[in-house]
KEPAMI-476692 format. One line per 2 residues: number of its first residue (from 1); their letters; for each residue y, z negated, x of C-alpha. Coordinates in Angstrom, 1 decimal. Layout:
<atoms>
NUM	A	Y/Z/X  ...
</atoms>
This chain:
<atoms>
1	MA	-31.7/4.7/0.3  -28.2/5.3/-1.0
3	RK	-25.8/6.9/1.5  -23.1/4.5/2.8
5	KI	-19.5/5.3/1.9  -18.2/3.6/5.1
7	NL	-19.4/5.0/8.5  -19.2/2.3/11.1
9	KI	-21.2/4.4/13.7  -18.0/6.1/14.7
11	SS	-14.7/4.5/15.9  -12.3/6.5/13.7
13	VD	-11.8/6.3/10.0  -11.7/9.2/7.5
15	TR	-8.2/9.5/6.1  -7.5/8.5/2.5
17	EM	-6.9/12.2/1.6  -10.4/13.0/2.8
19	RL	-12.2/9.9/1.5  -10.5/9.3/-1.8
21	GT	-8.4/12.3/-2.6  -5.2/10.4/-2.2
23	IT	-1.9/12.1/-3.3  1.7/11.3/-2.5
25	SW	3.7/13.4/-5.0  3.1/13.6/-8.8
27	DG	5.0/13.1/-12.0  3.9/12.6/-15.6
29	SA	2.6/9.8/-17.9  0.3/7.1/-16.7
31	SE	-2.4/8.2/-19.2  -2.3/11.7/-17.9
33	LV	-2.9/10.5/-14.3  -5.8/8.3/-15.6
35	DA	-7.4/11.3/-17.2  -6.8/13.5/-14.1
37	SR	-8.1/10.9/-11.7  -11.5/10.7/-13.5
39	YE	-12.1/7.4/-11.8  -15.6/6.7/-13.1
41	AR	-16.9/10.2/-12.2  -15.4/10.0/-8.7
43	GR	-17.0/6.6/-8.2  -20.4/8.2/-8.8
45	GR	-19.5/11.2/-6.6  -19.6/13.6/-9.5
47	VT	-16.2/15.2/-9.5  -16.9/18.9/-8.7
49	GG	-13.7/20.7/-9.4  -12.0/22.3/-12.4
51	GE	-9.4/20.8/-14.7  -7.0/18.7/-12.6
53	AD	-9.1/18.9/-9.5  -8.6/21.3/-6.6
55	RE	-11.9/22.9/-5.5  -10.5/23.4/-2.0
57	GC	-10.2/19.7/-1.7  -14.0/19.1/-2.4
59	HG	-16.0/17.6/0.4  -19.2/15.7/1.1
61	GG	-22.4/15.5/-0.8  -20.6/14.5/-4.0
63	KV	-17.9/17.1/-3.6  -15.1/14.6/-4.4
65	CR	-12.1/16.7/-5.1  -8.4/16.0/-4.7
67	LR	-5.9/16.0/-7.5  -3.3/18.7/-7.6
69	EL	-0.1/17.3/-6.3  3.4/18.5/-6.1
71	KM	4.1/19.9/-2.7  7.5/18.6/-1.7
73	PF	9.1/20.8/1.1  10.2/17.7/3.1
75	NQ	10.2/13.9/3.3  13.4/12.0/3.6
77	QT	11.7/8.9/4.9  8.3/7.3/5.1
79	MC	6.2/5.0/7.3  3.1/5.9/9.4
81	SH	-0.4/4.6/9.9  0.5/3.4/13.5
83	AI	3.3/1.1/12.1  0.8/-0.3/9.6
85	VA	-1.7/-1.1/12.3  1.1/-3.0/14.2
87	CQ	1.9/-5.1/11.1  -1.8/-5.9/10.7
89	LG	-3.5/-6.2/14.0  -0.3/-7.3/15.7
91	NL	-0.2/-10.2/13.2  -3.3/-12.0/14.4
93	TD	-2.9/-15.4/15.9  -5.2/-15.2/19.0
95	CI	-5.7/-11.5/19.5  -3.5/-8.9/21.1
97	LV	-2.6/-5.3/20.1  -1.8/-2.8/22.8
99	EH	0.2/0.1/21.5  -0.7/3.1/23.7
101	AP	2.6/4.9/23.0  6.2/5.4/24.0
103	IG	8.4/2.4/23.3  10.0/4.1/20.3
105	CS	6.7/3.5/18.4  7.4/-0.2/18.6
107	AS	10.8/0.0/17.0  9.7/-1.9/13.9
109	NA	8.1/-4.8/15.8  11.2/-7.0/15.5
111	RF	10.9/-6.8/11.7  7.2/-7.3/11.8
113	NQ	7.8/-10.4/14.0  10.1/-11.8/11.3
115	GF	7.5/-11.2/8.6  4.8/-12.8/10.8
117	KI	6.7/-16.0/11.2  7.6/-16.2/7.5
119	GL	4.0/-15.7/6.6  2.8/-18.4/9.0
121	AR	5.3/-20.8/7.5  4.1/-20.0/4.0
123	RG	0.5/-20.8/5.0  1.4/-24.0/7.0
125	KP	0.3/-22.5/10.3  2.0/-23.0/13.7
127	IQ	4.9/-20.6/14.1  4.5/-18.0/16.9
129	SI	5.6/-14.5/17.7  3.5/-11.4/17.3
131	QI	1.4/-10.4/20.3  2.0/-6.7/20.8
133	FS	2.2/-4.9/24.1  3.3/-1.3/24.7
135	TN	2.2/1.0/27.4  5.7/2.4/27.3
137	LK	4.8/6.0/28.0  7.2/8.2/30.0
139	EN	7.4/11.9/30.5  5.1/11.9/33.5
141	DM	2.5/10.1/31.5  2.5/12.8/28.9
143	VF	2.0/15.5/31.6  -0.4/13.8/34.0
145	GA	-2.2/11.4/31.6  -1.8/7.7/30.8
147	SD	-5.2/6.1/31.3  -4.2/4.1/34.3
149	RL	-1.2/2.7/32.5  -3.3/1.6/29.6
151	RQ	-5.8/-0.1/31.9  -3.1/-2.0/33.6
153	TV	-1.4/-3.0/30.3  -4.7/-4.3/28.9
155	RD	-5.4/-6.3/32.1  -1.9/-7.8/32.1
157	AN	-2.2/-8.8/28.5  -5.5/-10.4/29.1
159	ER	-4.4/-12.3/32.2  -1.2/-13.6/30.5
161	FG	-2.5/-14.7/27.2  -6.3/-15.0/27.3
163	PK	-6.9/-13.4/23.9  -10.1/-13.5/22.0
165	AI	-10.0/-9.7/21.4  -7.7/-6.8/22.3
167	FI	-7.0/-3.9/20.0  -5.7/-0.5/21.3
169	SM	-3.8/1.7/18.9  -3.5/5.5/19.3
171	SC	-0.1/7.1/18.7  0.9/10.6/18.1
173	ST	1.7/11.0/21.8  -1.6/9.8/23.1
175	AI	-3.5/11.9/20.5  -1.6/15.0/21.6
177	IG	-2.6/14.5/25.3  -6.1/13.6/24.3
179	ED	-6.5/10.1/25.6  -10.2/9.0/25.4
181	LD	-9.7/5.6/23.8  -13.5/5.1/23.2
183	SL	-14.4/5.4/26.8  -11.4/3.3/28.0
185	AQ	-12.1/0.6/25.5  -15.8/0.4/26.5
187	EL	-14.9/0.3/30.2  -12.4/-2.5/29.6
189	ET	-14.7/-4.5/27.3  -17.3/-4.5/30.0
191	EL	-14.8/-5.7/32.6  -13.0/-8.3/30.5
193	KI	-16.0/-9.5/28.5  -14.1/-9.7/25.2
195	PV	-14.1/-7.2/22.4  -11.7/-4.3/23.1
197	VP	-11.3/-2.2/20.0  -10.0/1.4/19.8
199	VY	-7.9/2.1/16.6  -7.2/5.7/15.7
201	CE	-4.0/5.6/13.7  -1.8/8.4/15.1
203	GF	1.0/9.1/12.6  0.1/12.7/11.9
205	RS	-3.5/11.8/11.1  -2.7/11.0/7.4
207	KH	0.3/11.7/5.2  0.2/8.2/3.8
209	WS	0.6/5.0/5.8  -2.2/3.1/3.9
211	TG	-4.7/4.8/6.1  -3.4/2.3/8.7
213	FD	-4.9/-0.6/6.7  -8.3/1.2/6.7
215	AS	-8.1/1.9/10.5  -7.4/-1.8/11.2
217	QH	-10.2/-3.0/8.9  -12.6/-0.5/10.3
219	GI	-12.1/-1.9/13.9  -12.6/-5.5/12.7
221	VR	-15.8/-4.9/10.7  -17.2/-2.6/13.4
223	QI	-16.6/-4.8/16.4  -15.4/-8.3/15.4
225	VN	-17.4/-9.7/12.5  -20.5/-11.7/13.1
227	KN	-23.4/-9.2/13.3  -26.0/-12.0/12.5
229	PK	-24.2/-14.0/9.8  -25.2/-17.4/8.4
231	KQ	-24.0/-17.4/4.8  -21.4/-19.9/3.7
233	ND	-21.8/-20.0/-0.1  -18.4/-21.7/-0.7
235	LI	-16.4/-19.2/1.3  -14.6/-16.2/-0.3
237	NI	-12.7/-13.6/1.7  -9.3/-12.6/0.4
239	VA	-7.8/-9.5/1.9  -4.1/-10.0/1.8
241	LW	-0.7/-9.7/3.5  1.7/-12.5/4.1
243	GT	1.8/-14.1/0.7  1.9/-17.8/-0.1
245	DY	-1.6/-19.5/-0.6  -1.8/-19.4/-4.3
247	FT	-5.5/-18.4/-4.2  -6.7/-21.8/-3.0
249	PM	-5.5/-23.8/-6.1  -6.6/-21.0/-8.4
251	LA	-10.2/-21.0/-6.9  -10.5/-24.7/-6.3
253	PL	-12.1/-25.3/-9.8  -14.9/-23.0/-8.7
255	GL	-15.4/-25.0/-5.5  -14.4/-22.1/-3.2
257	RV	-12.6/-22.1/0.2  -10.4/-19.1/1.0
259	NY	-10.8/-17.0/4.2  -7.6/-14.9/4.4
261	MV	-7.6/-11.6/6.3  -6.0/-9.7/8.1
263	DM	-2.5/-11.0/8.6  -2.1/-14.5/10.3
265	AS	-5.9/-14.7/10.7  -7.6/-16.0/13.8
267	FS	-10.5/-14.4/15.6  -12.9/-17.0/14.2
269	EL	-11.6/-16.3/10.6  -12.2/-12.6/11.1
271	RQ	-15.6/-13.2/12.6  -16.8/-15.2/9.6
273	AS	-15.9/-12.5/7.1  -19.6/-11.4/7.1
275	EA	-20.7/-14.9/6.2  -18.7/-15.2/2.9
277	AA	-20.1/-15.4/-0.5  -17.8/-12.6/-1.8
279	TA	-14.7/-10.5/-0.9  -11.6/-10.1/-3.1
281	TF	-8.1/-8.9/-2.7  -4.7/-9.2/-4.3
283	CH	-4.4/-5.3/-4.1  -7.2/-2.8/-4.1
285	TL	-5.0/-0.4/-2.1  -5.1/-2.8/0.7
287	GS	-8.5/-4.4/0.5  -11.0/-1.8/-0.8
289	YM	-12.0/-0.5/2.6  -12.9/-3.8/4.2
291	AT	-14.5/-5.1/1.0  -16.7/-2.0/0.8
293	AL	-17.7/-2.2/4.5  -18.7/-5.8/4.2
295	EE	-20.6/-5.1/1.1  -22.6/-2.2/2.5
297	YY	-23.3/-3.6/5.9  -23.6/-7.4/5.4
299	GV	-24.4/-7.8/1.7  -21.1/-9.6/0.9
301	PQ	-20.4/-8.5/-2.7  -16.9/-7.5/-3.6
303	ID	-15.3/-8.6/-6.8  -15.8/-5.8/-9.3
305	AP	-12.7/-6.5/-11.4  -9.0/-5.6/-11.7
307	QP	-6.5/-7.6/-9.6  -5.7/-11.2/-10.7
309	FG	-2.3/-10.4/-12.2  -1.3/-10.8/-15.9
311	IA	-3.4/-12.6/-18.5  -6.1/-9.9/-19.0
313	GT	-6.4/-9.1/-15.3  -6.6/-12.7/-14.3
315	DD	-9.2/-13.4/-17.0  -11.4/-10.5/-15.9
317	WL	-11.0/-11.4/-12.2  -11.9/-15.0/-12.6
319	RA	-15.0/-14.2/-14.6  -16.1/-11.7/-12.0
321	VA	-15.6/-14.3/-9.2  -17.5/-16.9/-11.2
323	KA	-20.4/-14.4/-11.7  -20.5/-13.6/-8.0
325	VG	-20.8/-17.3/-7.0  -23.0/-18.5/-9.8
327	KE	-20.4/-20.5/-11.7  -20.4/-18.6/-15.0
329	DI	-21.1/-21.7/-17.0  -17.7/-23.3/-16.3
331	ID	-15.3/-20.4/-16.1  -14.6/-19.8/-19.8
333	DY	-13.5/-23.5/-20.3  -11.3/-23.1/-17.2
335	IE	-9.7/-19.9/-18.5  -9.0/-21.4/-22.0
337	SE	-7.4/-24.5/-20.5  -5.1/-22.3/-18.4
339	HR	-4.1/-20.3/-21.4  -3.2/-23.5/-23.2
341	RI	-1.3/-24.9/-20.3  1.0/-21.9/-19.8
343	SP	1.4/-20.9/-23.5  4.5/-23.0/-24.3
345	RL	6.6/-21.9/-21.4  5.3/-18.3/-21.7
347	EE	6.6/-18.2/-25.3  10.0/-19.5/-24.3
349	LR	10.3/-16.8/-21.6  9.3/-14.1/-24.0
351	KI	12.1/-15.1/-26.4  14.6/-15.1/-23.5
353	LK	13.5/-11.8/-22.2  13.0/-10.0/-25.5
355	GV	14.6/-6.5/-25.4  14.8/-6.4/-21.6
357	KG	13.7/-3.2/-19.9  12.1/-3.3/-16.5
359	FV	11.0/-0.8/-13.8  8.5/-1.3/-11.0
361	ST	8.6/0.5/-7.6  5.9/-0.7/-5.2
363	GS	2.6/0.3/-3.7  0.0/1.9/-5.9
365	SY	-2.4/-0.7/-7.4  0.1/-3.5/-6.9
367	AH	2.5/-1.6/-9.2  -0.2/-1.5/-11.9
369	AM	-0.6/-5.3/-11.5  3.2/-6.0/-11.7
371	IS	3.6/-3.9/-14.8  0.9/-6.0/-16.5
373	VI	2.7/-9.2/-15.5  6.1/-8.2/-16.9
375	RD	4.7/-6.7/-20.0  3.0/-10.1/-20.6
377	LG	6.5/-11.5/-20.5  7.5/-9.2/-23.4
379	IE	9.5/-6.9/-21.2  9.4/-3.2/-22.0
381	VE	8.3/-0.9/-19.1  8.7/2.9/-19.6
383	GS	8.7/4.0/-16.0  7.4/3.2/-12.5
385	IV	7.3/4.7/-9.0  4.2/4.2/-6.8
387	FH	4.2/5.3/-3.2  0.8/7.0/-3.4
389	HD	-2.1/7.2/-5.8  -5.8/6.7/-5.0
391	PV	-7.8/8.4/-7.7  -10.7/6.1/-6.8
393	YD	-11.2/3.1/-4.5  -13.8/3.0/-1.7
395	AG	-16.6/1.3/-3.6  -16.0/3.2/-6.8
397	HE	-16.7/0.1/-8.8  -15.9/0.8/-12.5
399	NQ	-13.9/-2.3/-13.2  -11.6/-1.8/-10.2
401	DT	-9.8/1.1/-12.0  -6.5/-0.7/-12.0
403	LG	-4.4/2.1/-13.5  -7.0/2.6/-16.3
405	HL	-7.1/-1.1/-16.9  -3.3/-1.1/-17.2
407	VR	-3.2/1.7/-19.8  -6.1/0.3/-21.8
409	NS	-4.8/-3.2/-21.9  -1.0/-2.9/-22.2
411	GD	-0.3/0.7/-23.1  0.9/3.9/-21.5
413	LA	4.0/4.6/-19.4  5.9/7.8/-20.3
415	HF	7.3/8.2/-16.8  4.8/7.4/-14.0
417	TV	5.8/8.9/-10.7  4.1/9.1/-7.3
419	SQ	6.7/9.4/-4.5  6.8/8.2/-0.9
421	TQ	10.0/6.0/-1.0  12.1/9.1/-1.3
423	QF	15.8/7.9/-1.7  17.0/11.3/-3.0
425	QF	14.7/11.1/-6.0  15.3/7.5/-6.8
427	HG	18.6/8.0/-8.7  17.2/10.6/-11.1
429	LL	14.0/8.7/-11.7  15.9/5.5/-12.6
431	KR	18.5/7.4/-14.7  15.9/8.8/-17.1
433	VN	14.7/5.2/-17.9  17.9/3.2/-17.5
435	PD	16.2/-0.2/-16.8  17.9/-3.6/-16.7
437	FI	16.2/-4.5/-13.4  13.7/-3.2/-10.9
439	II	10.9/-4.9/-9.0  10.6/-3.4/-5.6
441	RH	8.5/-4.0/-2.4  10.0/-1.6/0.1
443	NG	13.5/-3.0/0.1  15.2/0.1/1.5
445	LA	15.4/1.5/-2.0  17.1/-1.6/-3.4
447	PL	20.7/-0.8/-2.3  20.6/2.5/-4.1
449	AA	19.6/0.8/-7.3  22.4/-1.7/-6.8
451	KL	24.9/1.2/-6.6  23.6/2.3/-10.0
453	GI	24.4/-1.1/-11.4  20.7/-2.2/-11.5
455	PS	19.8/-5.6/-10.0  16.6/-5.7/-7.9
457	FP	13.9/-8.2/-7.5  12.6/-7.7/-3.9
459	MG	9.0/-9.0/-4.1  8.8/-10.3/-0.5
461	DE	6.0/-12.7/-1.3  3.2/-10.5/-2.5
463	HF	1.4/-13.4/-4.1  4.3/-14.6/-6.2
465	PL	3.1/-13.0/-9.5  -0.5/-14.1/-8.9
467	GY	-2.6/-15.6/-11.7  -1.4/-17.5/-14.7
469	DG	1.3/-19.4/-12.9  2.5/-16.2/-11.4
471	II	3.5/-14.9/-14.8  5.7/-18.0/-15.3
473	RT	7.1/-17.8/-11.8  8.0/-14.1/-12.3
475	GE	9.7/-14.7/-15.7  11.8/-17.5/-14.4
477	AL	12.8/-15.5/-11.3  13.8/-12.5/-13.5
479	IG	16.2/-14.7/-15.5  18.0/-15.3/-12.3
481	IL	17.9/-11.6/-11.3  19.3/-10.5/-14.7
483	AK	22.2/-12.9/-14.2  23.4/-10.6/-11.4
485	KK	24.0/-7.6/-13.7  27.7/-8.2/-13.9
487	FN	28.0/-8.1/-10.1  26.0/-4.8/-10.0
489	AV	28.2/-3.3/-12.8  31.3/-4.1/-10.7
491	LK	29.6/-2.6/-7.6  28.8/0.6/-9.4
493	RH	32.4/1.2/-10.2  33.4/1.0/-6.6
495	VE	30.8/3.0/-4.7  29.7/6.6/-4.7
497	IP	26.1/7.9/-4.7  25.8/9.9/-1.4
499	YT	24.4/13.1/-2.8  25.9/16.4/-4.1
501	DW	26.9/16.7/-7.8  24.4/19.5/-8.1
503	WL	21.5/17.3/-7.1  22.6/14.3/-9.1
505	SQ	22.7/16.5/-12.3  19.1/17.6/-11.9
507	ED	16.8/16.2/-14.6  13.6/17.1/-12.7
509	QF	13.3/15.3/-9.4  10.5/17.5/-8.3
511	IL	12.3/20.8/-8.9  12.2/21.5/-5.1
513	AK	8.4/21.3/-5.2  8.2/23.7/-8.2
515	HP	11.0/26.0/-6.9  11.3/25.7/-3.1
517	EI	13.3/28.9/-3.1  16.3/26.8/-4.2
519	LD	16.6/25.6/-0.6  17.5/29.2/0.4
521	EP	20.2/29.5/-2.1  23.9/29.3/-1.0
523	DE	25.5/26.4/-2.8  27.9/28.7/-4.7
525	TK	25.2/30.9/-6.1  22.7/28.3/-7.2
527	TP	20.8/29.1/-10.4  22.5/27.3/-13.4
529	LG	20.8/24.2/-14.6  18.3/24.9/-17.3
531	AD	18.2/28.6/-16.6  14.9/30.5/-16.5
533	RS	14.4/30.9/-12.7  11.8/33.7/-13.2
535	AN	14.4/35.7/-15.1  17.2/35.0/-12.6
537	PI	16.0/36.0/-9.1  17.9/34.6/-6.2
539	QM	20.4/37.0/-4.5  20.6/36.1/-0.8
541	DP	23.2/37.2/1.6  21.2/38.5/4.7
543	DD	23.9/37.1/7.0  23.8/33.6/5.4
545	NL	22.7/30.9/7.8  20.0/28.9/6.0
547	SA	20.5/25.2/6.0  17.9/22.5/6.7
549	PE	16.3/21.2/3.5  18.2/17.9/3.7
551	EK	21.5/19.8/3.8  21.1/20.7/0.1
553	LR	21.2/17.0/-0.6  23.8/16.3/2.0
555	YA	26.1/13.3/2.0  29.3/13.8/0.2
</atoms>
């Protein structure tokens, strides 16, 4: 019997670094990263080191090895797994999340509440607020323990709201003091007679926030889904965020109903996930863990295809869905009719957008999808930033290799960068490509692009570019975005980029990873640009006070 890739016997989830070999810092061409990732071999558990793999990163029976990544000496900004759990499990309609943490760990909840309400409105569901409690740990709790505070918070939440389930998220603080979430959750579940689910998502557990998606989904599949499912052959799970329901009309010709997870889902919708005919997602970064767990433990097949974005991706995805539900006999006619329907407007958009150069800065596999969409519009794409890179997804299914699919179907990207939303790198990475616009998901980077004279398309609705109609929607939106170029050009003349001239003149945005000794150089003795650093050793004044890394990139 094949060894399962997901272990539901334990309450914690392996981090992406350990499971998949995820990296957060890399620079090169897209084709180079495809070759280094060796997706197919990793999917079979046969990567054993050598070449681009780091033998020290090997683990498990298959010795899956990590890619070599550029070791940046600091991060300017990022998110954490704990915050991701808040925007997932805190966005359920009839369950409660208790954050076992100081109140500072809840700082993003106002923003998550706004996103929750917008998502509910998009799906036509009643508007409500997120249901997140905090144990609000104080100094005494850190010294003497916080178990009683957690018990009381869970009991209060249950009494006030009567939830169908309660999730408890671990924070850095409670991990440090060694709170036993498993025992506490079991005790409270017996007392309250509803599922009480521990979620191990302390921020320092993983260097990338996407592990928080996995931790949320692990708890759901482990303790919420129906353990004795009765199959619903017309139900398909879609693992998604807050996007508009474009999946229902796209799948209606196949006679399928959509069961969205995790955001805005109810307890009953989560519970029936094990009853579905198949599981799909708009983004393998987000959905591969839950899809693989449901496949391995409940026989719910996941769709072995790239994501449904762009013409080739949507074609392949629809054929894979049709195969999974036994509707292969009708799918080709449907695809051909959709091609004919969008063709006239698509050709018009291609004429309008001819010669335009774009740039994508989003999460990993979503970026691969977005590049396919805008290339189908005739837009040139030479560069992209993704916030992390998974060399393989959990199931290892061959047709889920989204980066490989992108390169094979629409061509290489000369500049493909993995960087965790690092503001200080963004200027140089955009400058080497000089795009006419950027598509972005984490909007904190958009103001810096505006200061460079580049208009941004903040993709707030993740499903906006979905399917054949999504190509048209995106093209029409980009026409409006490009109309703002004059405003951004004026803005560029009246603002300053808040970094030193030395840093802004750097061509290599990963020079600090390759030469961390630069951080110890006094400003006035920095090695000249382009010089051979090995031939020009740094001369340090022993009395010089070394600055923090960020000081070398300080605000002007």
